[in-house]
Backbone and ligand atoms as CSV (ligand in chain L), in Angstrom:
chain,resi,resn,atom,element,x,y,z
A,1,GLN,N,N,-13.700,5.024,51.409
A,1,GLN,CA,C,-12.594,5.469,52.111
A,1,GLN,C,C,-11.562,6.226,51.091
A,2,GLU,N,N,-10.972,7.205,51.583
A,2,GLU,CA,C,-10.064,8.049,50.619
A,2,GLU,C,C,-8.749,7.326,50.496
A,3,ALA,N,N,-8.115,7.397,49.384
A,3,ALA,CA,C,-6.848,6.871,49.127
A,3,ALA,C,C,-5.771,7.709,49.912
A,4,ALA,N,N,-4.681,7.003,50.382
A,4,ALA,CA,C,-3.680,7.777,51.125
A,4,ALA,C,C,-2.710,8.299,50.083
A,5,TYR,N,N,-2.476,9.639,50.206
A,5,TYR,CA,C,-1.619,10.276,49.290
A,5,TYR,C,C,-0.327,10.675,50.033
A,6,PRO,N,N,0.799,10.689,49.305
A,6,PRO,CA,C,2.031,11.153,49.916
A,6,PRO,C,C,1.972,12.566,50.360
A,7,ILE,N,N,2.702,12.973,51.319
A,7,ILE,CA,C,2.791,14.415,51.836
A,7,ILE,C,C,3.951,15.005,51.161
A,8,PHE,N,N,3.735,16.198,50.577
A,8,PHE,CA,C,4.915,16.946,50.057
A,8,PHE,C,C,4.988,18.344,50.862
A,9,SER,N,N,6.242,18.740,50.913
A,9,SER,CA,C,6.515,20.071,51.443
A,9,SER,C,C,6.282,21.180,50.389
A,10,GLN,N,N,6.064,22.435,50.849
A,10,GLN,CA,C,5.871,23.508,50.032
A,10,GLN,C,C,7.184,23.687,49.116
A,11,GLU,N,N,8.309,23.430,49.694
A,11,GLU,CA,C,9.551,23.492,48.926
A,11,GLU,C,C,9.514,22.600,47.659
A,12,GLU,N,N,9.049,21.341,47.932
A,12,GLU,CA,C,9.015,20.348,46.827
A,12,GLU,C,C,8.024,20.819,45.829
A,13,VAL,N,N,6.830,21.412,46.260
A,13,VAL,CA,C,5.861,21.894,45.262
A,13,VAL,C,C,6.578,23.022,44.481
A,14,THR,N,N,7.258,23.955,45.078
A,14,THR,CA,C,7.806,25.146,44.471
A,14,THR,C,C,8.864,24.823,43.440
A,15,SER,N,N,9.488,23.620,43.680
A,15,SER,CA,C,10.535,23.217,42.742
A,15,SER,C,C,9.976,22.761,41.430
A,16,HIS,N,N,8.638,22.643,41.343
A,16,HIS,CA,C,7.974,22.262,40.112
A,16,HIS,C,C,7.128,23.387,39.541
A,17,ARG,N,N,7.859,24.227,38.732
A,17,ARG,CA,C,7.209,25.443,38.263
A,17,ARG,C,C,7.528,25.642,36.785
A,18,SER,N,N,7.886,24.638,35.995
A,18,SER,CA,C,8.107,24.823,34.604
A,18,SER,C,C,7.761,23.474,33.942
A,19,LEU,N,N,7.442,23.621,32.605
A,19,LEU,CA,C,7.127,22.441,31.833
A,19,LEU,C,C,8.308,21.372,31.848
A,20,GLN,N,N,9.514,21.883,32.005
A,20,GLN,CA,C,10.671,21.070,32.080
A,20,GLN,C,C,10.727,20.261,33.391
A,21,ASP,N,N,10.524,20.916,34.422
A,21,ASP,CA,C,10.627,20.336,35.782
A,21,ASP,C,C,9.283,19.719,36.265
A,22,GLY,N,N,8.245,20.023,35.460
A,22,GLY,CA,C,6.903,19.659,35.869
A,22,GLY,C,C,6.169,20.840,36.498
A,23,VAL,N,N,4.855,20.908,36.344
A,23,VAL,CA,C,4.137,22.039,36.855
A,23,VAL,C,C,3.159,21.579,37.920
A,24,TRP,N,N,3.450,21.900,39.204
A,24,TRP,CA,C,2.635,21.442,40.320
A,24,TRP,C,C,1.935,22.749,40.944
A,25,VAL,N,N,0.731,22.490,41.370
A,25,VAL,CA,C,0.022,23.596,42.043
A,25,VAL,C,C,-0.648,22.937,43.328
A,26,THR,N,N,-1.039,23.806,44.232
A,26,THR,CA,C,-1.855,23.342,45.422
A,26,THR,C,C,-3.253,23.987,45.408
A,27,TYR,N,N,-4.184,23.245,45.997
A,27,TYR,CA,C,-5.475,23.767,46.151
A,27,TYR,C,C,-6.117,23.169,47.423
A,28,LYS,N,N,-6.475,23.885,48.325
A,28,LYS,CA,C,-7.125,23.318,49.616
A,28,LYS,C,C,-6.374,22.216,50.157
A,29,GLY,N,N,-5.010,22.319,50.320
A,29,GLY,CA,C,-4.114,21.284,50.920
A,29,GLY,C,C,-3.834,20.144,50.024
A,30,GLY,N,N,-4.357,20.089,48.773
A,30,GLY,CA,C,-4.102,19.067,47.830
A,30,GLY,C,C,-2.918,19.518,46.958
A,31,VAL,N,N,-2.152,18.575,46.458
A,31,VAL,CA,C,-1.032,18.891,45.554
A,31,VAL,C,C,-1.329,18.236,44.196
A,32,TYR,N,N,-1.239,19.005,43.100
A,32,TYR,CA,C,-1.565,18.487,41.782
A,32,TYR,C,C,-0.501,18.675,40.764
A,33,ASP,N,N,-0.206,17.602,40.006
A,33,ASP,CA,C,0.778,17.676,38.930
A,33,ASP,C,C,-0.061,17.988,37.607
A,34,ILE,N,N,-0.029,19.259,37.240
A,34,ILE,CA,C,-0.861,19.626,36.060
A,34,ILE,C,C,-0.069,19.688,34.760
A,35,THR,N,N,1.169,19.216,34.784
A,35,THR,CA,C,2.010,19.337,33.586
A,35,THR,C,C,1.310,18.998,32.268
A,36,GLU,N,N,0.586,17.910,32.360
A,36,GLU,CA,C,0.007,17.450,31.050
A,36,GLU,C,C,-1.293,18.297,30.692
A,37,PHE,N,N,-1.802,18.964,31.747
A,37,PHE,CA,C,-3.016,19.735,31.466
A,37,PHE,C,C,-2.722,21.152,30.898
A,38,VAL,N,N,-1.516,21.672,31.123
A,38,VAL,CA,C,-1.205,22.987,30.667
A,38,VAL,C,C,-1.577,23.358,29.236
A,39,ALA,N,N,-1.267,22.428,28.353
A,39,ALA,CA,C,-1.468,22.588,26.925
A,39,ALA,C,C,-2.974,22.526,26.603
A,40,MET,N,N,-3.766,21.922,27.509
A,40,MET,CA,C,-5.231,21.785,27.242
A,40,MET,C,C,-6.070,22.846,27.971
A,41,HIS,N,N,-5.412,23.739,28.759
A,41,HIS,CA,C,-6.119,24.695,29.509
A,41,HIS,C,C,-6.877,25.707,28.624
A,42,PRO,N,N,-8.205,25.851,28.808
A,42,PRO,CA,C,-8.957,26.908,28.024
A,42,PRO,C,C,-8.447,28.262,28.177
A,43,GLY,N,N,-7.852,28.551,29.306
A,43,GLY,CA,C,-7.339,29.944,29.553
A,43,GLY,C,C,-5.923,30.059,29.156
A,44,GLY,N,N,-5.355,29.147,28.467
A,44,GLY,CA,C,-3.990,29.258,27.898
A,44,GLY,C,C,-2.840,29.344,28.915
A,45,ASP,N,N,-1.773,30.023,28.556
A,45,ASP,CA,C,-0.566,30.070,29.350
A,45,ASP,C,C,-0.723,30.733,30.664
A,46,LYS,N,N,-1.818,31.494,30.905
A,46,LYS,CA,C,-2.065,32.109,32.198
A,46,LYS,C,C,-1.920,31.118,33.273
A,47,ILE,N,N,-2.245,29.918,33.089
A,47,ILE,CA,C,-2.163,28.810,34.104
A,47,ILE,C,C,-0.799,28.707,34.725
A,48,LEU,N,N,0.259,29.077,33.982
A,48,LEU,CA,C,1.629,28.969,34.500
A,48,LEU,C,C,1.927,30.025,35.591
A,49,LEU,N,N,1.005,31.026,35.680
A,49,LEU,CA,C,1.269,31.976,36.764
A,49,LEU,C,C,1.205,31.338,38.154
A,50,ALA,N,N,0.439,30.283,38.197
A,50,ALA,CA,C,0.210,29.574,39.477
A,50,ALA,C,C,1.174,28.473,39.673
A,51,ALA,N,N,2.107,28.180,38.745
A,51,ALA,CA,C,3.014,27.128,38.823
A,51,ALA,C,C,3.830,27.142,40.098
A,52,GLY,N,N,3.898,26.072,40.860
A,52,GLY,CA,C,4.695,25.936,42.078
A,52,GLY,C,C,3.980,26.505,43.249
A,53,GLY,N,N,2.783,27.068,43.105
A,53,GLY,CA,C,2.110,27.607,44.225
A,53,GLY,C,C,0.598,27.326,44.271
A,54,ALA,N,N,-0.094,28.212,44.922
A,54,ALA,CA,C,-1.532,28.023,45.227
A,54,ALA,C,C,-2.401,28.572,44.150
A,55,LEU,N,N,-3.439,27.795,43.863
A,55,LEU,CA,C,-4.482,28.181,42.786
A,55,LEU,C,C,-5.410,29.302,43.327
A,56,GLU,N,N,-5.630,29.245,44.720
A,56,GLU,CA,C,-6.741,30.108,45.258
A,56,GLU,C,C,-6.672,31.537,44.883
A,57,PRO,N,N,-5.522,32.198,44.906
A,57,PRO,CA,C,-5.524,33.653,44.568
A,57,PRO,C,C,-5.943,33.947,43.125
A,58,PHE,N,N,-5.590,33.017,42.302
A,58,PHE,CA,C,-5.938,33.214,40.852
A,58,PHE,C,C,-7.424,32.809,40.551
A,59,TRP,N,N,-7.831,31.795,41.166
A,59,TRP,CA,C,-9.252,31.340,40.925
A,59,TRP,C,C,-10.251,32.313,41.668
A,60,ALA,N,N,-9.674,33.165,42.678
A,60,ALA,CA,C,-10.533,34.132,43.236
A,60,ALA,C,C,-10.745,35.306,42.114
A,61,LEU,N,N,-9.803,35.502,41.307
A,61,LEU,CA,C,-9.802,36.514,40.235
A,61,LEU,C,C,-10.636,36.025,39.085
A,62,TYR,N,N,-10.446,34.705,38.687
A,62,TYR,CA,C,-11.123,34.153,37.530
A,62,TYR,C,C,-12.124,33.153,38.009
A,63,ALA,N,N,-13.370,33.776,38.208
A,63,ALA,CA,C,-14.411,32.941,38.865
A,63,ALA,C,C,-14.963,31.865,37.986
A,64,VAL,N,N,-14.612,31.862,36.714
A,64,VAL,CA,C,-14.933,30.818,35.714
A,64,VAL,C,C,-14.648,29.405,36.292
A,65,HIS,N,N,-13.646,29.337,37.233
A,65,HIS,CA,C,-13.234,28.058,37.800
A,65,HIS,C,C,-14.127,27.607,38.909
A,66,ASN,N,N,-15.050,28.405,39.369
A,66,ASN,CA,C,-15.933,28.073,40.467
A,66,ASN,C,C,-17.111,27.192,39.963
A,67,GLN,N,N,-16.757,26.046,39.446
A,67,GLN,CA,C,-17.726,25.189,38.904
A,67,GLN,C,C,-17.380,23.780,39.172
A,68,GLU,N,N,-18.369,22.861,39.371
A,68,GLU,CA,C,-18.165,21.493,39.708
A,68,GLU,C,C,-17.191,20.775,38.683
A,69,HIS,N,N,-17.496,21.013,37.347
A,69,HIS,CA,C,-16.716,20.296,36.372
A,69,HIS,C,C,-15.245,20.661,36.380
A,70,VAL,N,N,-14.883,21.842,36.825
A,70,VAL,CA,C,-13.556,22.306,36.913
A,70,VAL,C,C,-12.826,21.575,38.038
A,71,LEU,N,N,-13.449,21.478,39.159
A,71,LEU,CA,C,-12.940,20.693,40.293
A,71,LEU,C,C,-12.729,19.209,40.037
A,72,GLU,N,N,-13.681,18.693,39.273
A,72,GLU,CA,C,-13.590,17.257,38.856
A,72,GLU,C,C,-12.312,17.052,37.987
A,73,MET,N,N,-12.058,18.057,37.109
A,73,MET,CA,C,-10.948,18.004,36.154
A,73,MET,C,C,-9.605,18.045,37.003
A,74,LEU,N,N,-9.644,19.040,37.982
A,74,LEU,CA,C,-8.448,19.125,38.835
A,74,LEU,C,C,-8.199,17.896,39.545
A,75,SER,N,N,-9.164,17.233,40.109
A,75,SER,CA,C,-8.997,16.081,40.919
A,75,SER,C,C,-8.197,14.898,40.218
A,76,GLU,N,N,-8.368,14.883,38.941
A,76,GLU,CA,C,-7.636,13.814,38.183
A,76,GLU,C,C,-6.207,13.977,38.244
A,77,TYR,N,N,-5.609,15.109,38.633
A,77,TYR,CA,C,-4.216,15.378,38.634
A,77,TYR,C,C,-3.604,15.291,40.007
A,78,LYS,N,N,-4.409,14.879,40.930
A,78,LYS,CA,C,-3.934,14.895,42.353
A,78,LYS,C,C,-2.715,13.844,42.568
A,79,VAL,N,N,-1.632,14.370,43.167
A,79,VAL,CA,C,-0.498,13.450,43.354
A,79,VAL,C,C,-0.136,13.370,44.879
A,80,GLY,N,N,-0.744,14.274,45.678
A,80,GLY,CA,C,-0.343,14.250,47.139
A,80,GLY,C,C,-1.059,15.340,47.936
A,81,GLU,N,N,-0.537,15.515,49.095
A,81,GLU,CA,C,-1.074,16.557,50.063
A,81,GLU,C,C,0.077,17.306,50.662
A,82,LEU,N,N,-0.247,18.534,51.074
A,82,LEU,CA,C,0.775,19.344,51.715
A,82,LEU,C,C,0.899,18.917,53.206
L,1,HEM,C1,C,-10.749,28.942,31.886
L,1,HEM,C2,C,-9.316,24.905,34.289
L,1,HEM,C3,C,-5.739,27.612,36.417
L,1,HEM,C4,C,-7.146,31.467,33.956
L,1,HEM,C5,C,-10.720,27.682,32.425
L,1,HEM,C6,C,-11.654,26.570,32.149
L,1,HEM,C7,C,-11.242,25.429,32.737
L,1,HEM,C8,C,-9.995,25.784,33.441
L,1,HEM,C9,C,-11.847,24.119,32.740
L,1,HEM,C10,C,-12.881,26.738,31.239
L,1,HEM,C11,C,-14.073,26.965,32.236
L,1,HEM,C12,C,-15.376,27.028,31.478
L,1,HEM,O1,O,-15.462,27.832,30.530
L,1,HEM,O2,O,-16.306,26.370,31.854
L,1,HEM,C13,C,-8.219,25.295,35.016
L,1,HEM,C14,C,-7.485,24.456,35.876
L,1,HEM,C15,C,-6.489,25.165,36.450
L,1,HEM,C16,C,-6.571,26.473,35.959
L,1,HEM,C17,C,-7.742,22.864,36.127
L,1,HEM,C18,C,-5.366,24.737,37.430
L,1,HEM,C19,C,-4.954,23.426,37.492
L,1,HEM,C20,C,-5.896,28.879,35.856
L,1,HEM,C21,C,-5.090,30.004,36.420
L,1,HEM,C22,C,-5.446,31.058,35.724
L,1,HEM,C23,C,-6.528,30.691,34.853
L,1,HEM,C24,C,-4.003,29.887,37.409
L,1,HEM,C25,C,-5.005,32.549,35.803
L,1,HEM,C26,C,-3.871,32.942,36.331
L,1,HEM,C27,C,-8.288,31.106,33.223
L,1,HEM,C28,C,-8.993,32.109,32.276
L,1,HEM,C29,C,-10.012,31.309,31.722
L,1,HEM,C30,C,-9.926,29.960,32.197
L,1,HEM,C31,C,-8.610,33.509,32.105
L,1,HEM,C32,C,-11.065,31.838,30.782
L,1,HEM,C33,C,-10.690,31.471,29.361
L,1,HEM,C34,C,-11.751,31.982,28.340
L,1,HEM,O3,O,-12.839,31.525,28.443
L,1,HEM,O4,O,-11.342,32.777,27.501
L,1,HEM,N1,N,-9.760,27.110,33.274
L,1,HEM,N2,N,-7.673,26.545,35.074
L,1,HEM,N3,N,-6.783,29.339,34.973
L,1,HEM,N4,N,-8.825,29.927,33.063
L,1,HEM,FE1,FE,-8.267,28.219,34.040
């Protein structure tokens, strides 16, 4: 059974778009706090383009993310759902 996650509004997600305020993103209805991951990202600061919003448009452009191990990595940062 899946753990119950808190529900966040898009406004709440959008308010987290800097290292100072925390960096949150969404992916397929999930909300992720990736603040700690930003410095570890193999693609560098580009990751901040998605801060406070959806990963989908960016991952559609950078297909390197279309791999199981990337989704596993993302899942570790899940904090809630939209
Ligand atoms: C590469 C994770 C967001 C751009 C990668 C790789 C991982 C990763 C694991 C290496 C993949 C591999 O080589 O097997 C993530 C995660 C993200 C995220 C977990 C969000 C939480 C983004 C965004 C962008 C981006 C939003 C662009 C706006 C890139 C680029 C590379 C890359 C350009 C290739 C780097 C290179 O090999 O030179 N990312 N990424 N990523 N990422 Fe991301």
